[in-house]
C-alpha positions as CSV (number, residue, x, y, z in Angstrom):
1,M,27.7,-10.7,-1.3
2,F,25.4,-13.2,-3.1
3,T,22.3,-11.7,-4.7
4,T,19.4,-13.5,-6.3
5,R,19.8,-11.3,-9.4
6,P,21.9,-8.4,-10.5
7,E,21.4,-4.8,-9.7
8,L,20.4,-3.4,-13.1
9,T,22.4,-0.4,-14.4
10,G,21.8,1.7,-17.5
11,D,21.0,5.2,-18.7
12,F,17.7,4.9,-20.6
13,G,15.0,3.8,-18.1
14,M,14.2,1.4,-15.3
15,V,11.0,-0.1,-14.0
16,A,10.7,-2.3,-10.9
17,S,7.5,-3.8,-9.6
18,T,5.9,-6.7,-7.8
19,H,5.0,-8.5,-11.1
20,W,7.0,-9.1,-14.2
21,L,4.1,-8.3,-16.5
22,A,3.8,-4.8,-15.0
23,S,7.5,-4.2,-15.2
24,A,7.6,-5.4,-18.9
25,T,4.6,-3.1,-19.6
26,G,6.2,-0.1,-18.1
27,M,9.5,-0.7,-19.9
28,S,7.7,-1.1,-23.2
29,V,6.1,2.3,-22.7
30,L,9.5,3.9,-22.1
31,E,10.9,2.1,-25.2
32,R,8.1,3.6,-27.3
33,G,8.8,7.2,-26.1
34,G,6.6,7.5,-23.1
35,N,7.9,9.1,-19.9
36,A,8.0,7.7,-16.4
37,F,4.5,8.9,-15.7
38,D,3.0,7.2,-18.7
39,A,4.9,4.0,-17.9
40,A,3.7,4.0,-14.3
41,V,0.1,4.5,-15.2
42,A,0.1,1.6,-17.8
43,A,2.0,-0.7,-15.4
44,G,-0.4,0.3,-12.5
45,F,-3.4,-0.8,-14.5
46,V,-1.8,-4.1,-15.5
47,L,-1.2,-4.9,-11.9
48,Q,-4.9,-4.9,-11.4
49,V,-5.2,-7.9,-13.7
50,A,-1.8,-9.6,-13.0
51,E,-2.2,-9.4,-9.1
52,P,-6.0,-9.2,-8.6
53,H,-5.7,-10.7,-5.1
54,L,-3.6,-7.7,-4.1
55,N,-5.3,-4.7,-5.9
56,G,-8.1,-3.8,-8.2
57,P,-9.9,-1.0,-10.0
58,G,-12.0,-0.3,-6.9
59,G,-8.9,0.3,-4.7
60,E,-6.7,3.2,-4.0
61,V,-3.1,4.4,-4.7
62,P,-0.8,7.0,-3.1
63,I,2.0,8.2,-5.4
64,L,5.2,10.1,-4.8
65,L,6.9,11.5,-7.9
66,W,9.7,13.7,-9.0
67,N,9.1,15.9,-12.0
68,E,12.4,17.0,-13.6
69,A,10.9,20.1,-15.2
70,E,9.4,21.3,-11.9
71,Q,12.4,20.1,-9.9
72,K,10.2,19.0,-7.0
73,V,8.6,16.0,-5.3
74,S,4.8,15.8,-5.3
75,V,2.3,13.5,-3.6
76,V,-0.8,12.4,-5.5
77,S,-3.4,11.3,-2.9
78,G,-5.5,8.6,-4.5
79,Q,-7.0,7.6,-1.2
80,G,-10.8,7.8,-1.4
81,V,-13.0,9.0,1.5
82,A,-15.7,7.6,3.7
83,P,-19.3,7.9,2.4
84,A,-21.5,10.8,3.7
85,A,-23.6,8.2,5.4
86,A,-20.7,6.5,7.2
87,T,-20.9,7.7,10.8
88,V,-20.0,6.0,14.0
89,D,-23.7,5.9,15.1
90,R,-24.7,4.3,11.8
91,F,-22.3,1.4,12.4
92,T,-22.8,1.0,16.1
93,G,-26.6,1.0,15.4
94,L,-26.0,-2.1,13.4
95,G,-24.5,-3.8,16.4
96,L,-20.9,-3.3,15.2
97,D,-17.8,-2.2,17.2
98,L,-15.5,-2.6,14.2
99,V,-15.9,-1.8,10.6
100,P,-16.1,-5.2,8.9
101,G,-13.0,-6.3,7.0
102,T,-15.0,-7.4,3.9
103,G,-18.2,-6.5,2.1
104,L,-19.8,-3.3,1.1
105,L,-19.9,-1.4,4.4
106,A,-16.1,-0.9,4.4
107,A,-16.0,0.7,1.0
108,T,-14.6,4.2,0.5
109,V,-14.7,6.1,-2.8
110,P,-12.4,4.1,-5.2
111,G,-9.5,6.5,-5.6
112,A,-7.0,4.7,-7.8
113,F,-8.6,5.6,-11.1
114,G,-8.7,9.3,-10.2
115,A,-5.1,9.3,-9.1
116,W,-3.7,7.6,-12.2
117,M,-5.7,9.9,-14.4
118,L,-4.5,13.0,-12.5
119,M,-0.8,12.0,-12.9
120,L,-1.3,11.1,-16.6
121,E,-3.1,14.4,-17.3
122,R,-0.6,16.7,-15.4
123,W,2.7,15.0,-16.1
124,G,2.2,12.3,-18.7
125,T,2.3,12.5,-22.5
126,W,0.3,9.4,-23.7
127,T,-3.4,9.2,-24.4
128,L,-6.0,7.3,-22.3
129,A,-6.3,4.7,-25.1
130,D,-2.6,4.1,-25.2
131,V,-2.1,3.6,-21.4
132,L,-5.2,1.3,-21.1
133,E,-4.4,-0.8,-24.2
134,P,-2.2,-3.3,-22.2
135,V,-4.7,-3.8,-19.4
136,I,-7.5,-4.3,-21.8
137,S,-5.5,-6.9,-23.7
138,Y,-4.6,-8.8,-20.5
139,A,-8.1,-8.7,-19.1
140,E,-9.6,-9.9,-22.4
141,N,-7.0,-12.6,-23.3
142,G,-6.0,-13.6,-19.8
143,V,-2.9,-13.7,-17.6
144,P,-1.1,-16.7,-16.1
145,V,-2.5,-17.5,-12.7
146,L,0.0,-17.1,-9.9
147,D,0.3,-19.7,-7.2
148,R,-0.8,-17.1,-4.7
149,V,-3.8,-16.1,-6.8
150,A,-4.9,-19.7,-7.0
151,G,-4.4,-20.1,-3.3
152,T,-6.3,-17.0,-2.5
153,I,-9.3,-18.1,-4.6
154,E,-9.2,-21.5,-3.0
155,A,-9.3,-20.0,0.5
156,V,-12.4,-18.0,-0.3
157,E,-14.1,-20.6,-2.7
158,Q,-16.7,-21.6,-0.2
159,M,-17.5,-18.0,0.6
160,F,-17.9,-17.2,-3.1
161,T,-20.1,-20.1,-3.9
162,E,-22.3,-19.8,-0.8
163,D,-22.4,-16.1,-0.2
164,W,-21.0,-14.1,-3.1
165,P,-22.2,-15.6,-6.4
166,T,-21.1,-12.7,-8.5
167,S,-17.6,-13.2,-7.4
168,A,-17.9,-16.9,-8.1
169,A,-18.9,-16.1,-11.6
170,T,-15.8,-14.0,-12.1
171,W,-13.1,-15.9,-10.3
172,L,-14.3,-19.6,-10.5
173,P,-14.4,-20.2,-14.2
174,D,-16.4,-23.4,-15.0
175,G,-17.2,-23.5,-11.3
176,R,-13.6,-24.4,-10.2
177,V,-10.6,-22.8,-8.7
178,P,-8.2,-21.9,-11.5
179,E,-5.0,-23.9,-11.5
180,A,-1.7,-22.1,-11.0
181,G,-0.2,-21.5,-14.4
182,S,-3.6,-21.6,-16.2
183,R,-5.0,-18.6,-18.1
184,L,-7.5,-16.4,-16.3
185,A,-9.4,-13.6,-18.1
186,N,-11.8,-10.9,-17.0
187,P,-13.8,-9.9,-20.1
188,V,-16.2,-7.8,-18.2
189,L,-13.4,-5.6,-16.9
190,A,-12.0,-5.4,-20.4
191,A,-15.4,-4.2,-21.6
192,T,-15.5,-1.6,-18.8
193,Y,-12.2,-0.1,-19.9
194,R,-13.1,-0.3,-23.6
195,R,-16.3,1.7,-22.8
196,L,-14.3,4.3,-20.9
197,V,-12.0,4.8,-23.9
198,A,-14.9,5.0,-26.3
199,E,-16.8,7.5,-24.3
200,A,-13.7,9.6,-23.8
201,E,-12.8,9.7,-27.4
202,A,-16.4,10.6,-28.3
203,A,-16.3,13.4,-25.8
204,S,-13.1,15.2,-26.9
205,P,-10.5,15.2,-29.6
206,T,-7.7,16.2,-27.2
207,R,-5.6,14.1,-24.9
208,E,-6.5,16.1,-21.8
209,G,-10.1,16.3,-22.8
210,Q,-10.3,12.5,-23.1
211,I,-8.7,12.0,-19.7
212,A,-11.2,14.4,-18.1
213,A,-14.1,12.7,-19.9
214,A,-12.9,9.3,-18.6
215,R,-12.7,10.6,-15.1
216,D,-16.2,11.9,-15.5
217,S,-17.4,8.5,-16.8
218,W,-15.9,6.9,-13.7
219,Y,-17.0,9.3,-11.0
220,R,-20.2,10.7,-12.5
221,G,-21.1,8.4,-15.3
222,F,-21.8,4.7,-15.9
223,V,-19.2,3.4,-13.4
224,A,-20.5,5.5,-10.6
225,E,-24.1,4.6,-11.5
226,A,-23.3,0.9,-11.3
227,I,-21.5,1.2,-8.0
228,A,-24.2,3.2,-6.4
229,K,-26.9,0.8,-7.6
230,F,-25.0,-2.2,-6.4
231,C,-24.5,-0.6,-2.9
232,A,-28.2,0.4,-2.7
233,E,-29.9,-2.6,-4.0
234,T,-27.8,-5.6,-2.9
235,A,-26.6,-6.9,0.5
236,W,-24.0,-9.5,1.3
237,K,-22.5,-11.4,4.2
238,D,-19.3,-9.9,5.6
239,T,-16.8,-10.6,8.3
240,S,-19.2,-9.5,11.0
241,G,-21.1,-12.7,10.2
242,K,-24.2,-10.6,9.1
243,V,-25.6,-9.4,5.8
244,H,-25.2,-5.7,5.0
245,G,-25.6,-3.4,2.0
246,G,-23.3,-0.5,1.1
247,L,-23.3,3.2,1.9
248,L,-21.5,4.6,-1.2
249,T,-23.8,6.8,-3.3
250,A,-23.4,8.5,-6.7
251,E,-23.1,11.8,-4.8
252,D,-20.1,10.4,-2.8
253,L,-18.3,9.5,-6.0
254,A,-19.2,12.7,-7.8
255,G,-17.9,14.9,-4.9
256,W,-14.4,13.3,-4.7
257,E,-11.3,14.0,-6.7
258,A,-7.6,13.1,-6.3
259,T,-5.4,15.9,-5.1
260,V,-1.7,16.9,-5.3
261,E,0.1,17.7,-2.0
262,D,3.6,18.5,-0.9
263,P,5.4,15.6,0.9
264,L,6.5,15.5,4.5
265,T,10.3,15.2,4.7
266,F,13.1,14.4,7.1
267,D,16.8,14.9,6.6
268,Y,19.0,11.9,7.6
269,H,22.7,11.5,7.0
270,G,22.7,13.6,3.8
271,H,19.4,12.1,2.6
272,T,16.0,13.8,2.5
273,V,13.2,11.2,2.7
274,C,9.8,12.2,1.4
275,K,6.5,10.6,2.5
276,T,2.7,11.2,2.4
277,G,1.0,13.2,5.1
278,P,-0.5,11.6,8.2
279,W,-3.5,10.4,6.3
280,G,-1.1,7.6,5.6
281,Q,1.3,5.8,7.9
282,G,4.3,7.3,6.0
283,P,5.3,9.8,8.7
284,A,6.1,6.8,10.9
285,F,9.1,6.2,8.6
286,L,10.2,9.7,9.2
287,Q,9.7,9.5,13.0
288,Q,11.8,6.3,13.1
289,L,14.6,8.2,11.3
290,A,14.3,11.1,13.7
291,L,14.7,8.7,16.6
292,L,17.5,6.7,15.0
293,S,19.5,9.8,14.1
294,G,20.7,9.9,17.7
295,F,22.2,6.4,17.5
296,D,25.4,5.1,15.8
297,L,23.9,2.4,13.6
298,S,27.0,2.2,11.4
299,G,29.1,1.6,14.4
300,M,26.7,-1.2,15.7
301,G,27.2,-3.2,12.5
302,H,24.5,-4.2,10.0
303,L,22.1,-6.8,11.4
304,S,23.8,-7.0,14.7
305,A,21.8,-7.5,17.9
306,D,22.4,-3.9,18.9
307,Y,21.3,-2.7,15.4
308,I,18.1,-4.7,15.2
309,H,17.2,-4.0,18.9
310,T,17.6,-0.3,18.4
311,I,15.5,-0.2,15.2
312,I,12.7,-2.3,16.7
313,E,12.5,-0.2,19.8
314,C,12.3,3.0,17.8
315,S,9.7,1.4,15.6
316,K,7.5,0.7,18.7
317,L,7.7,4.4,19.7
318,A,7.0,5.7,16.2
319,F,4.0,3.4,15.6
320,A,2.6,4.2,19.1
321,D,2.5,7.8,17.9
322,R,0.8,6.6,14.7
323,E,-2.0,5.1,16.7
324,A,-2.4,8.2,18.9
325,W,-1.9,11.0,16.5
326,Y,-2.3,10.1,12.8
327,G,-5.5,10.7,10.8
328,D,-6.7,12.8,7.8
329,P,-5.3,16.3,8.5
330,D,-8.4,17.7,6.9
331,H,-10.4,16.3,9.8
332,A,-7.9,15.9,12.7
333,D,-5.2,18.2,14.2
334,V,-2.0,16.2,13.7
335,P,1.1,17.9,15.2
336,V,3.5,16.7,12.5
337,E,6.1,19.4,13.0
338,T,6.5,18.5,16.7
339,L,6.5,14.8,16.0
340,L,9.5,15.2,13.7
341,G,11.2,17.9,15.8
342,E,14.5,17.2,17.6
343,A,13.4,18.3,21.0
344,Y,10.5,15.8,21.0
345,N,12.6,13.0,19.6
346,A,15.4,13.5,22.0
347,E,12.9,13.0,24.8
348,R,11.4,10.0,23.1
349,R,14.9,8.5,22.3
350,A,15.7,8.3,26.0
351,L,13.0,5.7,26.3
352,V,15.1,3.2,24.3
353,G,16.8,1.1,26.8
354,P,18.9,-2.1,26.8
355,L,15.9,-4.3,27.2
356,A,12.8,-4.7,24.9
357,D,9.6,-3.0,25.8
358,A,6.9,-5.6,25.9
359,G,4.3,-3.5,27.7
360,A,1.5,-1.1,26.6
361,L,2.0,1.4,23.7
362,R,3.9,4.5,24.8
363,P,2.8,7.4,22.6
364,G,4.3,10.8,23.3
365,S,2.7,14.1,24.3
366,P,3.7,16.6,21.6
367,D,3.2,20.2,22.6
368,G,2.0,18.9,26.0
369,R,-1.1,17.3,24.5
370,A,-2.3,14.1,26.1
371,P,-2.4,11.2,23.6
372,R,-5.6,9.2,23.2
373,L,-5.7,5.5,22.1
374,T,-8.5,3.2,21.3
375,T,-10.2,1.6,24.3
376,R,-10.0,-1.8,22.7
377,A,-7.7,-3.9,24.7
378,P,-4.4,-5.2,23.1
379,G,-5.0,-8.6,21.6
380,D,-8.7,-8.2,21.2
381,T,-10.1,-10.3,18.4
382,A,-13.2,-10.1,16.3
383,P,-16.6,-9.5,17.8
384,A,-18.8,-12.4,18.7
385,G,-20.5,-13.9,15.7
386,T,-17.6,-13.4,13.3
387,T,-17.4,-16.5,11.1
388,S,-14.3,-16.0,9.0
389,F,-11.5,-13.5,8.5
390,A,-11.0,-14.6,4.9
391,G,-10.2,-11.7,2.6
392,A,-10.3,-9.2,5.5
393,G,-6.8,-7.8,5.7
394,E,-4.3,-6.6,3.2
395,P,-3.7,-10.0,1.8
396,T,-2.3,-12.6,0.9
397,V,-4.9,-15.0,2.3
398,R,-3.4,-18.2,3.8
399,S,-5.0,-21.6,3.4
400,D,-6.6,-21.4,6.9
401,G,-8.3,-18.1,6.1
402,R,-5.8,-15.9,8.0
403,V,-4.3,-13.0,6.2
404,R,-0.8,-11.6,5.9
405,G,0.1,-8.1,4.8
406,D,0.7,-7.7,1.1
407,T,-0.2,-5.5,-1.8
408,C,1.5,-4.1,-4.9
409,H,4.3,-1.6,-5.6
410,L,6.0,-0.1,-8.6
411,D,8.9,2.3,-9.3
412,V,9.9,4.0,-12.5
413,V,12.8,6.3,-13.6
414,D,13.1,7.5,-17.2
415,R,16.0,9.0,-19.2
416,H,14.8,12.5,-18.5
417,G,15.2,12.0,-14.8
418,N,11.5,11.8,-13.9
419,M,10.7,9.2,-11.1
420,V,7.6,7.6,-9.7
421,S,7.0,5.5,-6.6
422,A,3.4,4.1,-6.3
423,T,1.7,1.6,-4.0
424,P,-1.7,0.5,-5.5
425,S,-3.9,-1.7,-3.3
426,G,-7.4,-2.4,-2.2
427,G,-10.3,-3.7,-4.3
428,W,-8.7,-7.1,-4.2
429,L,-10.9,-10.0,-5.5
430,Q,-11.7,-11.3,-2.0
431,S,-12.5,-7.9,-0.4
432,S,-16.2,-7.6,-1.5
433,P,-18.6,-9.1,-4.0
434,T,-17.8,-8.4,-7.7
435,I,-20.0,-5.8,-9.3
436,P,-21.3,-7.8,-12.3
437,D,-21.7,-4.9,-14.7
438,L,-18.1,-3.7,-14.1
439,G,-16.0,-6.8,-13.5
440,F,-14.4,-5.5,-10.3
441,C,-15.3,-5.1,-6.6
442,L,-15.0,-2.2,-4.2
443,G,-12.3,-1.8,-1.6
444,T,-12.5,-2.1,2.2
445,R,-10.2,0.6,3.4
446,A,-12.8,2.0,5.8
447,Q,-11.9,-1.0,8.1
448,M,-8.9,1.2,9.2
449,F,-11.2,3.7,10.9
450,W,-12.1,3.3,14.6
451,L,-15.7,3.2,15.7
452,E,-15.0,5.5,18.6
453,E,-15.5,9.2,18.6
454,G,-12.6,11.6,19.4
455,L,-9.7,9.7,17.9
456,P,-7.6,11.1,15.0
457,N,-8.6,8.1,12.9
458,S,-12.3,7.9,14.0
459,L,-14.8,7.2,11.3
460,R,-16.0,10.5,9.8
461,P,-18.0,11.2,6.7
462,G,-15.7,12.5,3.9
463,A,-12.5,11.6,5.7
464,R,-9.6,9.5,4.4
465,P,-8.9,6.4,6.5
466,R,-5.3,6.4,7.8
467,T,-4.0,4.0,5.1
468,T,-1.0,1.7,5.4
469,L,-0.1,2.3,1.8
470,S,3.3,4.1,1.8
471,P,5.5,4.7,-1.2
472,S,8.8,6.4,-0.5
473,F,11.1,8.8,-2.2
474,A,14.6,10.1,-1.2
475,L,17.0,12.8,-2.3
476,R,20.7,12.5,-1.7
477,D,22.7,15.7,-1.1
478,G,19.6,17.5,-2.4
479,K,19.5,15.7,-5.7
480,P,16.7,13.2,-6.7
481,W,18.0,9.7,-5.9
482,M,15.7,6.9,-5.1
483,A,12.0,5.8,-5.5
484,F,11.2,2.7,-3.4
485,G,8.6,0.8,-1.5
486,T,7.1,-2.5,-0.6
487,P,3.8,-4.3,-0.1
488,G,3.1,-5.4,3.5
489,G,0.3,-3.5,5.3
490,D,1.6,-2.3,8.6
491,Q,5.0,-3.6,7.8
492,Q,5.6,-1.3,4.9
493,D,7.3,1.4,6.9
494,Q,9.4,-1.1,8.7
495,W,10.6,-3.1,5.7
496,S,11.2,0.0,3.7
497,L,13.1,1.5,6.6
498,N,15.2,-1.7,6.9
499,F,16.0,-1.5,3.2
500,F,16.9,2.2,3.3
501,L,19.2,1.7,6.4
502,S,20.9,-1.3,4.7
503,V,21.9,1.0,1.8
504,V,22.8,4.1,4.0
505,H,24.5,2.3,6.9
506,G,25.2,-1.2,5.6
507,G,26.8,0.0,2.4
508,L,24.7,-2.5,0.3
509,N,23.7,-1.9,-3.3
510,L,20.0,-2.0,-4.2
511,Q,19.7,-5.7,-4.9
512,E,21.8,-6.6,-1.8
513,A,19.5,-4.5,0.3
514,V,16.4,-6.0,-1.2
515,D,17.8,-9.5,-0.6
516,A,19.0,-8.9,2.9
517,P,17.1,-10.6,5.8
518,M,14.1,-8.6,7.0
519,F,12.5,-8.1,10.4
520,H,9.6,-6.2,12.0
521,S,7.7,-5.6,15.1
522,E,4.0,-6.6,15.7
523,H,3.8,-4.6,18.9
524,F,1.0,-2.2,17.8
525,P,-2.6,-2.8,16.7
526,S,-3.0,-4.0,13.1
527,S,-4.7,-1.6,10.8
528,F,-6.9,-4.4,9.5
529,F,-9.9,-6.2,10.9
530,P,-9.9,-7.6,13.6
531,R,-7.3,-5.1,14.7
532,E,-5.2,-7.4,16.7
533,S,-1.9,-6.5,18.4
534,R,0.9,-8.7,19.7
535,P,2.8,-6.7,22.3
536,G,6.5,-7.5,22.4
537,V,6.5,-9.8,19.4
538,M,9.0,-9.3,16.5
539,M,9.5,-11.4,13.4
540,I,12.8,-12.1,11.7
541,E,13.9,-14.2,8.8
542,D,15.9,-17.3,9.7
543,R,18.9,-16.1,7.6
544,V,19.9,-13.8,10.5
545,D,22.7,-15.2,12.6
546,P,21.2,-17.5,15.3
547,A,23.4,-15.9,17.9
548,V,21.8,-12.6,17.1
549,V,18.3,-14.1,17.6
550,E,19.3,-15.5,20.9
551,E,20.7,-12.2,22.1
552,L,17.5,-10.5,21.1
553,R,15.5,-13.0,23.1
554,R,17.8,-12.4,26.1
555,R,16.9,-8.7,25.8
556,G,13.3,-9.6,26.1
557,H,12.1,-9.7,22.6
558,Q,9.5,-12.4,21.8
559,V,11.2,-13.4,18.6
560,E,9.3,-15.5,16.0
561,V,11.7,-16.8,13.4
562,Q,10.2,-17.0,9.9
563,E,11.4,-19.1,7.0
564,S,13.9,-17.8,4.6
565,W,12.8,-15.3,2.0
566,S,9.4,-14.7,3.6
567,L,9.5,-11.1,4.8
568,G,9.7,-8.0,2.7
569,R,8.7,-7.3,-0.9
570,L,11.0,-4.3,-1.8
571,S,11.6,-2.8,-5.1
572,A,13.6,0.4,-6.0
573,V,15.0,2.5,-8.7
574,T,17.7,5.1,-8.4
575,R,19.3,7.9,-10.3
576,D,23.0,8.6,-9.8
577,A,24.3,12.1,-9.7
578,E,26.5,13.3,-12.5
579,P,29.0,12.6,-13.9
580,S,27.8,9.0,-14.4
581,G,24.1,9.7,-14.2
582,F,23.4,6.0,-14.2
583,L,20.0,4.6,-13.5
584,R,19.7,1.5,-11.4
585,A,16.9,-0.9,-10.3
586,A,16.3,-3.9,-8.1
587,A,13.3,-6.0,-7.4
588,N,12.1,-8.6,-4.8
589,P,12.8,-12.3,-5.4
590,R,10.4,-13.4,-2.6
591,G,7.3,-15.0,-4.0
592,A,8.9,-15.4,-7.4
593,Q,6.9,-12.7,-9.2
594,G,8.6,-9.3,-8.7
595,Y,11.0,-8.2,-11.4
596,A,12.9,-5.2,-12.6
597,A,13.6,-4.2,-16.3
598,G,15.8,-1.6,-17.8
599,R,18.7,-0.6,-20.0
């Protein structure tokens, strides 16, 4: 099978990510004696500068990792929580029925920094100064502007110049949209990270002490003070069409910290897939596997009409349960054991018929409990008065202001057998106004909450929004095997599933599975403002056999054929079992920026 690039094979280390500069940075850390955790942290910070339209320092990151010494998979939750003042009544009192998709009202505590620091402290070996040196250099000296970065800034240029002047000062050098291929720097961000290092080194002579001091500077020091002041003293136009200030306070930041959790898992054809808890959409991947375990996908044939139809219909059922049942388990009772149980999935599996379901969502009733969905009607758009959706979703922003799911991802495996899968996102340059003292903006993850009481994902002070960010890890025959994931908002746990099934049932290698044509359903509500849904609609790349597309349409699917190489952004690394013990990697060719490196 033709592939756009080789599947990399070696035995020293592998890094795969959505940008070549991050992959090169991670590999350079491995070459200089760092482990997978050091490499992932350094690469993760570089992504903030290399792909500023897809993530930033004010965003969040969930991480799945395998530590060879501990012989276990751990989840690092870098998803910040809603401010103490963020209540449904507070928002509806402003005349809102959705959390705006841009601006300060949608900000949660920025969790990425805390998560990277927690991983570095507990499992890494490098110092804070060492892992931040690459991002400081790139922020100070500049990076080449991607076509998509230039296109994103162009799409929000008017908003920046008219409504968000602090963002215009950062992202419109000399008052113009930077050209693709030009050099773009962020010296204010470089100064922020330099100050963090200086304060950390002044506070402690030890590696661990410096990491703790940097975390303190971020959540209780100068960074927190600048964030709190910006939220309290400024107000900006957002996607509601109105001007609002922020709700985040110094107390919100000081009271939060990243946590380590055990993953949720599901065993499928000799593989154990690990995902985050239901504060993310990750369990939907596992629910799809639970449903698909009762079908003979291998017998159907890879990318046949039967194969695609079955996967799409199971996706609709799993994501209906996401809408009805998922939320922060610290604030909602989520019946995950039942949702992944065989009895429940046997009942749900019977709903998959020969024709497509194009009707209302069909969540299940685990343990006899009645599901509850939002009262917003399918296909509802933004409230009256909304002027623009630019920057509202998990980007990239199209030229007409519409958004398409995307973010960042990176995977690492080192010679010791340690592995990392991380999906940083949020705080992208177009999400909210740049904080001029820091050189970055806050995230907008709170737009994923519903402004209705009584739902698992209702807005609650101190709760994590049910994020779309969803890194993946899999063991094979009980041995650590693959770290993988993709950007893509709501599509992440469909595209990642397609990739995984292409390897398990299609017999494809990593690069072949990355390159394979992708498809997904848009049947369920988007997690992003304005929370639209498109019942019965599925998208598929035009490289799929046209006869298969016609058969899917005959079965009732509303198929929208997309151009070649337009869906999916997968990357992955694997670790073979002995005796070979080879490490492998593959990265996404779509968009001409993802790359893998290794030897």
